[in-house]
C-alpha positions in Angstrom: 30.7 82.2 22.5 34.0 83.3 20.8 37.4 84.0 22.3 40.9 84.2 21.0 43.0 81.1 21.5 45.9 81.8 23.9 48.9 80.8 21.8 50.9 82.9 19.2 49.9 81.9 15.8 52.7 79.7 14.1 53.3 79.5 10.4 50.8 77.0 8.8 52.0 73.9 7.0 49.6 73.5 4.0 50.7 70.0 3.2 47.3 69.2 1.6 47.0 65.6 2.9 45.8 64.0 6.1 49.3 62.9 7.2 52.2 65.2 6.8 55.2 64.3 9.0 57.5 67.3 9.8 60.5 64.9 10.2 59.7 61.9 8.2 61.6 60.8 5.0 58.6 60.8 2.6 55.3 62.4 2.0 52.1 61.3 0.5 50.5 63.0 -2.5 48.8 66.3 -1.9 45.2 66.9 -2.7 45.2 67.5 -6.5 48.4 65.7 -7.4 46.4 62.6 -8.2 43.1 62.7 -9.9 41.4 59.4 -10.7 39.0 59.2 -13.6 35.4 59.5 -12.5 34.6 56.1 -14.1 37.4 54.3 -12.5 37.0 51.9 -9.5 37.8 54.5 -6.8 37.0 57.6 -8.9 33.3 56.4 -9.2 33.1 55.9 -5.5 34.6 59.3 -4.7 32.1 60.9 -7.1 29.1 59.1 -5.5 30.5 60.1 -2.1 30.4 63.7 -3.0 27.1 63.6 -4.8 25.1 61.4 -2.4 26.8 60.4 0.8 27.5 63.9 2.3 23.8 65.0 1.9 22.6 61.6 3.0 24.5 61.9 6.4 23.5 65.5 6.9 19.9 64.6 6.5 20.0 61.8 8.9 21.8 63.8 11.5 19.4 66.6 11.2 16.4 64.4 11.3 17.7 62.6 14.5 18.6 65.9 16.3 22.2 65.4 16.4 22.8 68.8 14.8 20.2 70.4 17.0 22.3 69.3 20.0 24.7 72.1 19.0 21.9 74.7 18.6 20.6 73.8 22.0 23.9 74.4 23.7 24.4 77.6 21.8 21.0 78.9 23.0 21.9 77.9 26.6 18.8 75.7 27.0 18.5 72.9 29.6 18.8 69.5 28.1 16.3 66.9 29.4 16.5 64.2 26.8 19.5 64.6 24.5 19.2 62.6 21.2 22.2 60.4 20.1 25.0 58.7 22.0 27.6 60.7 23.7 29.9 60.4 20.7 27.4 61.7 18.2 29.3 65.0 17.9 32.2 63.2 16.3 29.9 62.2 13.3 29.3 65.8 12.5 33.1 66.5 12.7 34.1 63.5 10.5 31.6 64.6 7.9 33.0 68.1 8.0 36.5 66.8 7.5 35.3 64.8 4.5 33.6 67.9 3.0 36.9 69.8 3.5 38.9 67.3 1.6 36.2 67.2 -1.2 36.2 70.9 -1.5 40.0 70.9 -1.9 39.5 68.3 -4.7 36.7 70.1 -6.4 35.4 73.5 -5.5 31.6 73.5 -5.2 29.7 76.6 -4.0 26.8 74.5 -2.7 29.1 72.2 -0.8 31.0 75.2 0.6 27.8 76.8 1.8 26.9 73.4 3.7 30.4 73.5 5.2 30.0 77.1 6.4 26.6 76.3 7.8 27.8 73.4 9.8 30.9 75.2 11.1 28.6 78.1 12.3 26.5 75.7 14.3 29.6 74.0 15.7 31.3 77.4 16.6 28.2 78.7 18.3 28.2 75.8 20.8 31.9 76.3 21.9 32.5 77.6 25.4 34.6 80.5 26.3 37.4 78.4 27.4 37.5 76.3 24.3 35.6 73.3 25.6 33.2 71.9 23.0 30.7 69.0 23.6 26.9 68.7 23.5 26.7 65.7 25.9 28.5 67.1 29.0 29.1 70.4 30.8 25.9 72.2 30.1 22.4 72.7 31.9 20.8 69.3 32.4 23.9 67.3 31.4 26.6 65.6 33.4 29.6 67.7 34.4 32.7 67.9 32.2 35.1 65.0 32.3 33.1 62.9 34.7 33.2 59.8 32.6 36.7 59.4 31.1 36.0 55.7 30.3 32.9 56.1 28.1 32.2 59.8 27.8 34.1 60.3 24.6 34.7 64.1 25.1 38.4 64.0 23.9 37.4 61.5 21.3 34.8 63.9 19.9 37.2 66.9 20.1 39.9 64.8 18.4 37.7 64.4 15.3 37.0 68.1 15.4 40.8 68.8 15.4 41.3 66.4 12.4 38.7 68.5 10.5 40.5 71.6 11.4 43.8 70.1 10.2 42.3 69.3 6.9 41.0 73.0 6.5 44.4 74.4 7.6 46.3 72.3 5.0 43.9 72.9 2.1 42.5 76.5 2.6 44.3 78.2 5.5 42.8 80.0 8.5 39.0 80.3 8.9 36.2 80.0 11.4 36.7 76.3 11.9 40.4 76.5 12.5 39.7 79.2 15.2 37.4 76.9 17.0 40.0 74.0 16.6 42.8 76.0 18.0 40.7 77.1 21.0 39.7 73.6 21.7 43.3 72.3 21.4 44.6 74.9 23.8 41.8 73.9 26.3 42.8 70.4 26.1 46.5 71.2 26.7 45.6 73.2 29.7 43.2 70.7 31.2 45.3 67.6 30.7 48.9 68.8 31.2 51.2 67.2 33.7 50.0 68.5 37.1 46.4 69.0 35.9 44.1 66.3 34.9 46.6 63.4 34.5 44.1 61.0 32.9 43.2 59.9 29.4 40.1 59.3 27.1 38.6 55.8 27.0 38.5 56.0 23.2 41.8 57.0 21.6 41.6 59.6 18.8 42.8 62.7 20.5 46.4 61.5 20.2 46.5 61.3 16.4 44.6 64.6 16.1 46.9 66.6 18.4 50.0 65.2 16.7 48.7 66.3 13.3 47.6 69.7 14.6 51.1 70.2 16.0 52.5 69.3 12.6 50.1 71.7 10.8 50.6 74.6 13.1 54.2 74.2 14.3 53.0 74.2 17.9 55.3 71.6 19.7 53.1 71.5 22.8 50.3 69.8 20.8 52.6 67.1 19.9 53.8 66.9 23.6 50.3 66.5 24.8 49.8 63.7 22.4 52.9 62.0 23.7 51.6 62.5 27.3 48.4 60.8 26.4 50.2 57.8 24.7 52.6 57.5 27.7 49.7 57.5 30.3 47.8 54.6 28.7 48.3 51.1 30.1 48.3 51.7 33.8 44.8 50.8 34.7 43.7 54.4 35.0 40.2 54.1 33.5 37.3 52.6 35.5 36.1 49.4 33.7 32.4 48.7 33.3 30.9 45.2 33.8 31.6 42.5 31.2 34.7 44.4 29.9 38.3 44.6 31.0 41.1 47.2 30.9 42.4 45.9 27.5 39.1 47.1 26.0 40.7 50.6 26.4 44.3 49.4 25.8 44.7 50.5 29.4 46.1 47.1 30.6 49.6 47.3 29.3 51.7 50.4 28.3 52.0 50.9 24.7 55.8 50.1 24.7 55.2 46.7 26.4 52.3 45.3 24.3 53.1 42.4 22.0 50.0 42.9 19.6 47.0 45.0 19.3 44.2 43.9 21.6 40.9 45.0 22.9 38.4 47.2 21.0 39.8 47.1 17.5 39.1 50.8 16.5 40.5 52.1 19.8 43.6 50.0 19.4 44.3 51.1 15.9 43.6 54.9 16.5 45.9 54.6 19.4 48.6 53.0 17.3 48.3 55.6 14.6 48.7 58.4 17.1 51.6 56.6 18.8 53.2 56.3 15.3 52.9 60.1 14.8 54.4 60.7 18.2 57.3 58.4 17.5 58.1 60.1 14.2 57.7 63.6 15.5 59.8 63.0 18.7 62.3 60.8 16.8 61.7 57.9 19.1 63.0 54.9 17.1 62.4 52.5 20.0 58.6 53.4 20.0 58.4 53.1 16.2 60.1 49.6 16.3 57.7 48.4 19.0 54.7 49.6 16.9 56.2 47.8 13.9 56.4 44.5 15.8 52.9 44.9 17.1 51.6 45.6 13.5 53.5 42.4 12.2 52.1 40.1 14.8 48.6 41.6 14.5 48.6 41.2 10.7 50.1 37.7 10.8 47.8 36.2 13.5 44.8 38.5 14.1 43.7 39.8 10.6 41.2 38.4 8.2 41.9 37.7 4.5 39.8 40.8 3.7 42.2 42.9 5.9 39.4 43.2 8.4 40.3 43.3 12.1 38.2 42.4 15.1 36.8 38.9 15.7 34.7 39.4 18.7 31.2 41.0 18.9 31.0 41.5 22.6 33.7 44.2 22.7 34.1 44.9 19.0 37.6 43.7 19.6 40.6 41.6 18.6 40.5 37.9 19.6 43.6 35.9 20.7 46.1 34.8 18.1 44.5 32.7 15.3 41.0 33.4 16.6 39.4 34.3 13.3 35.9 32.7 13.0 34.4 33.6 9.6 30.7 33.6 10.6 31.3 35.7 13.7 33.9 38.0 12.1 33.2 41.5 13.3 35.6 43.4 11.0 34.0 46.8 11.7 34.3 49.2 8.8 35.7 51.9 11.2 38.4 49.3 12.1 39.3 49.0 8.4 39.6 52.8 8.1 41.7 52.9 11.2 44.0 50.1 10.0 44.6 52.2 6.8 45.5 55.0 9.0 47.9 53.0 11.1 49.6 51.3 8.1 49.9 54.5 6.2 51.9 56.0 9.0 54.2 53.1 9.2 54.7 53.2 5.4 55.6 56.8 5.5 58.1 56.2 8.3 59.7 53.1 6.8 58.9 52.8 3.1 58.1 49.1 3.4 55.8 47.8 0.6 54.0 45.4 3.0 52.2 48.3 4.6 50.7 49.3 1.3 49.8 45.7 0.4 47.6 45.7 3.7 46.2 49.0 2.8 45.1 47.9 -0.7 43.7 44.6 0.8 41.7 46.6 3.3 40.5 49.2 0.8 39.2 46.7 -1.8 37.6 44.3 0.8 36.4 46.4 3.7 36.1 50.1 2.7 34.7 49.3 -0.7 32.4 46.7 0.7 30.9 49.0 3.3 29.2 51.4 1.1 26.2 50.6 -1.2 26.6 51.5 -4.9 24.3 54.5 -4.4 26.3 55.9 -1.5 23.2 55.8 0.8 23.6 52.6 2.8 26.4 50.9 4.7 27.7 47.8 6.4 28.9 48.3 10.0 30.3 44.8 10.5 31.8 42.8 7.6 31.5 39.1 8.4 32.9 36.4 6.1 29.9 34.2 6.2 26.2 34.9 6.3 24.3 31.6 6.9 20.8 32.8 5.9 19.5 35.5 3.7 18.5 38.3 6.0 15.6 40.7 5.7 16.3 43.8 4.0 16.8 47.1 5.9 14.0 49.5 6.1 15.1 52.6 4.5 13.2 55.1 6.8 14.3 53.5 10.1 17.4 53.6 12.0 19.0 50.1 12.1 19.6 48.9 15.6 21.8 46.0 14.7 25.3 46.3 13.4 25.7 42.8 12.0 22.5 42.4 10.2 23.9 41.2 6.9 22.5 44.1 4.8 23.5 47.6 4.2 21.5 50.0 6.2 20.9 53.7 5.6 21.7 54.6 9.2 22.6 53.0 12.5 21.9 53.8 16.1 25.7 54.0 16.2 26.6 55.5 12.9 30.4 56.0 13.1 31.0 54.0 9.8 29.2 56.1 7.2 31.0 59.4 8.1 34.4 57.5 8.5 33.9 56.1 4.9 32.9 59.6 3.7 36.1 61.2 4.9 38.4 58.4 3.8 37.0 58.4 0.2 37.3 62.2 0.0 41.0 62.0 0.8 41.8 58.7 -0.7 43.7 60.0 -3.8 46.4 61.3 -1.4 47.2 57.6 -0.5 47.8 56.7 -4.2 51.4 58.1 -4.5 54.3 59.3 -2.4 57.6 61.1 -2.8 61.0 60.7 -1.2 63.9 62.8 -2.6 63.8 62.2 -6.4 61.7 59.0 -6.1 58.1 59.0 -6.9 56.2 55.9 -5.8 53.0 54.6 -7.4 51.2 52.8 -4.5 47.5 52.4 -5.6 46.7 51.8 -9.1 43.8 53.5 -10.8 43.1 55.3 -14.2 43.8 58.9 -13.9 46.5 61.7 -14.0 49.3 62.4 -11.6 51.1 65.8 -11.5 53.4 65.7 -8.5 56.2 67.9 -7.3 59.6 66.2 -7.1 63.0 67.9 -6.7 61.4 71.3 -7.3 59.9 70.3 -10.6 56.9 68.4 -11.7 56.5 64.9 -12.9 53.3 64.3 -14.9 52.0 60.8 -15.5 48.9 59.4 -17.2 47.9 56.0 -15.8 45.6 53.9 -18.0 44.2 50.7 -16.4 41.0 48.9 -15.5 42.6 47.6 -12.3 41.5 45.7 -10.2 39.5 44.0 -13.0 42.3 44.0 -15.4 46.1 43.7 -14.5 47.4 45.8 -17.4 48.8 49.1 -16.2 50.2 51.6 -18.6 52.0 54.7 -17.4 52.8 57.6 -19.8 54.9 60.5 -19.0 53.2 63.8 -19.7 55.5 66.2 -18.1 59.2 65.5 -17.1 61.8 67.2 -14.8 65.1 68.1 -16.6 67.0 65.8 -14.3 66.8 62.0 -13.6 64.1 60.8 -11.3 62.9 57.3 -10.2 59.4 56.1 -10.8 58.8 53.3 -8.3 56.0 50.9 -8.9 54.6 48.6 -6.1 54.4 44.9 -7.0 51.9 43.2 -4.6 53.0 40.0 -2.8 50.4 38.0 -4.7 51.8 39.0 -8.1 54.8 36.6 -8.4 54.5 36.4 -12.1 54.4 40.2 -12.8 56.1 41.5 -15.9 57.0 45.0 -17.0 59.2 47.2 -19.2 60.5 50.7 -18.9 60.9 53.0 -21.9 63.0 51.1 -24.6 63.3 48.0 -22.5 62.2 44.5 -23.2 59.4 43.1 -21.1 60.9 41.1 -18.2 59.8 39.6 -14.8 59.5 41.9 -11.9 59.2 40.5 -8.4 57.0 41.5 -5.5 58.0 44.6 -3.6 59.3 47.6 -5.5 60.3 47.9 -9.2 62.4 51.1 -9.9 62.5 52.7 -13.2 65.1 55.4 -13.2 66.1 57.8 -16.0 65.9 61.3 -17.3 62.4 60.9 -18.7 61.0 62.8 -21.7 57.4 63.4 -22.6 55.9 60.3 -24.2 58.0 57.7 -22.3 56.0 54.7 -21.4 56.2 52.2 -18.5 54.1 49.1 -18.8 53.2 46.6 -15.9 51.1 43.5 -16.1 49.9 42.0 -12.8 48.5 38.4 -13.0 44.9 38.2 -12.2 44.3 34.5 -12.5 42.0 33.4 -9.6 43.9 31.6 -7.0 43.1 29.3 -3.9 44.1 30.8 -0.5 44.3 28.4 2.4 44.0 29.5 6.0 46.9 29.0 8.4 46.2 25.6 10.0 46.3 27.3 13.5 43.1 29.1 12.5 40.8 26.3 13.8 37.5 27.9 12.7 38.7 27.7 9.0 40.6 24.4 9.0 39.4 22.3 6.0 38.3 25.3 3.9 39.7 27.5 1.2 39.0 30.9 -0.2 39.5 32.3 -3.8 41.3 35.5 -4.5 41.7 37.4 -7.8 44.4 40.1 -7.7 43.6 42.3 -4.6 40.0 41.1 -4.5 38.7 38.4 -2.1 35.9 36.5 -3.7 32.8 34.9 -2.3 29.8 32.7 -3.3 26.3 34.1 -2.7 23.2 32.0 -2.2 21.5 33.8 -5.0 24.0 31.9 -7.5 23.4 28.5 -6.0 19.8 27.2 -6.0 18.4 27.3 -2.5 20.3 29.6 -0.1 20.6 26.9 2.5 22.8 24.8 -0.1 25.8 27.0 0.8 26.1 24.9 3.9 26.5 21.8 1.7 28.9 23.1 -0.8 32.3 21.5 -1.1 35.0 22.9 -3.4 37.3 20.7 -5.5 40.8 22.2 -5.1 42.2 19.7 -7.5 41.1 21.9 -10.3 42.2 25.5 -10.4 39.5 28.1 -10.4 38.8 29.8 -13.8 38.3 33.4 -14.6 34.7 34.6 -14.9 34.1 38.3 -15.6 35.7 39.9 -12.6 35.2 36.8 -10.4 36.0 33.2 -10.8 34.2 29.8 -11.2 35.0 26.8 -9.0 34.2 23.0 -9.5 32.2 22.0 -6.5 30.0 19.3 -5.0 26.7 20.3 -3.5 25.6 17.6 -1.0 22.2 16.2 -0.8 20.0 17.2 2.2 21.3 14.8 5.0 18.8 12.6 6.8 19.1 13.3 10.6 16.7 11.4 12.9 14.3 13.7 14.8 15.6 14.8 18.2 19.2 13.8 17.6 22.3 16.1 18.0 23.6 17.1 14.6 26.7 14.8 14.8 26.9 11.3 13.4 29.1 9.0 11.4 26.4 8.9 8.8 26.9 12.5 8.1 30.4 12.1 6.7 30.6 13.7 3.1 31.6 10.3 1.7 28.4 8.8 2.9 26.2 11.3 1.1 25.3 11.8 -2.5 25.4 15.2 -4.1 25.4 17.1 -7.4 28.5 18.3 -9.2 28.3 21.9 -10.3 30.3 24.8 -11.6 29.8 27.6 -9.0 30.4 31.3 -9.7 32.2 33.5 -7.2 31.8 37.3 -7.1 34.0 40.0 -5.6 33.3 40.2 -1.8 32.9 43.9 -2.0 29.8 43.4 -4.1 28.0 40.9 -1.8 24.4 41.7 -0.9 24.3 44.3 -3.6 21.7 42.5 -5.8 19.5 41.3 -2.9 19.9 40.1 0.7 21.7 36.7 0.4 23.5 34.0 2.2 27.3 34.3 1.6 30.6 32.5 2.2 34.2 33.5 1.7 35.8 30.3 3.1 34.4 27.2 1.5 34.8 23.4 2.7 36.8 21.3 0.4 36.4 17.7 -0.9 39.0 15.2 0.1 39.3 13.7 -3.5 39.0 15.4 -6.9 35.6 15.4 -8.5 34.7 14.0 -11.9 33.3 16.1 -14.7 30.7 18.6 -13.4 27.3 19.3 -14.7 26.7 22.7 -16.2 25.9 25.3 -13.5 
């Protein structure tokens, strides 16, 4: 089922990273310009992703028949009972994208063979006109584009396009890119002005078309992305029961919205695509609007972990300050999408606050999602688990997204493949270049060899961050002319200190710290970020968290697990003394707390009474350990809390805990 796409080939931009603005002021690192050590925080996760997660995902998608869907279409068979949701095709495409980024990082003949095998099965299922979907448009299936609200056809092909962009930018033209260009041309024909003037219920095609336009030089791909963004917000899509138009962001035009709303992943993918359109079309008004929406969303609708989405019914944003900890949804895919949106805003504006949110989200959502062995995942990331849940059954599909344990696979398994592609390309987010300025954005032990002003700047970074705040940067290769090494100082690091080559150690404030000179090999920059645990209080307008406190240590949000407090149910009766600062403990903290006695409640009474006041109850003073949130449920299924109630008066000397 092959044909030639109907546009003249344009020069290919091999930018080597997921986002390469053609008109933006700065670029992210290309694949290979940053290489984290295999034993570093992120380096170890990237290694496990390559060694375990790719094969794990392929095995599940093969076992469940999601890959066979492509084979059935290629054979022209009639489908009577198609396995998987209508968006299952996208999981194959996201996995292919992740494999492409990993192959660019580290050539691997076996992984290359898996890539070629997957691409062959995908290509065989493509129709002559470029259409590619295994859930519509074939014998026994609904007709094409008959369910624009929930059909996900353009969403699926959007992820296909992103996989093709990754291949174009890292290896050039091949069988996958031919499939992708035919699909993109089909979309532009079908959905141009005067044709099907509609849009997809799940945004994704917008960001994909914009990046494909950048990668190929085809302006009409960017124009089609612009059309999709402009069409949204006019109530075009039919709405199913129990939902509303804001679920699809089809209630208010993008330029008129005050904040992100509705389904969180949809909203964030749409915003990322709109940001690409704004940059490529030099639409400053649209970019400013997206910035304002991001600010309000971060300030009023984002959890301390960086997680987004507080409602389970529609996997969506709540109203301003609606951030319940126990019902936090914080879908892993929303974390990935938040990184995508914030990264585009950073590339366009250079503001450190966007990287601050990216770091927060990476350490406390993305890192939390994947099990240490790379073979189980969280879908939702709540900030409180009231009871220790049952463990997931490894050989079964998990039907619940919010079960409190990492599961090997879900009925809707969008998150495992999204994490896989993110980790495979994560090093490209670690650094950026604008003119003669090289910015260090995410800290990890490893080597940087990055092109700047036509030369190469080589840097060796030594650090145990985020478990240690000491960061040492040594110049290993230097351009002949002066350049600036810019280091990001997170907002929480008010007492950071550093020194450039030959300088005395001095305080550096949050934001950017620039070290400019004509470097020579062996020059050293030192930076020390304070990692003393700190209390973090919720905004008083967040009703569900009033009277509680969280503990953070550097970029890590901490939590208490039931396994560390005798009797899981005692987390409900734990009160923290905020009159005493938390102490460091390994990579976590220890807090002074009161664990209340079991209250006596008369049988058959509602659980509210004056006798239940903390001051009327006895309890035990203890020192309670907190661990990084990203490690919760790694030892065993457990109750967990991030936000802890506080005592009204300081406690006395605690018992040993």
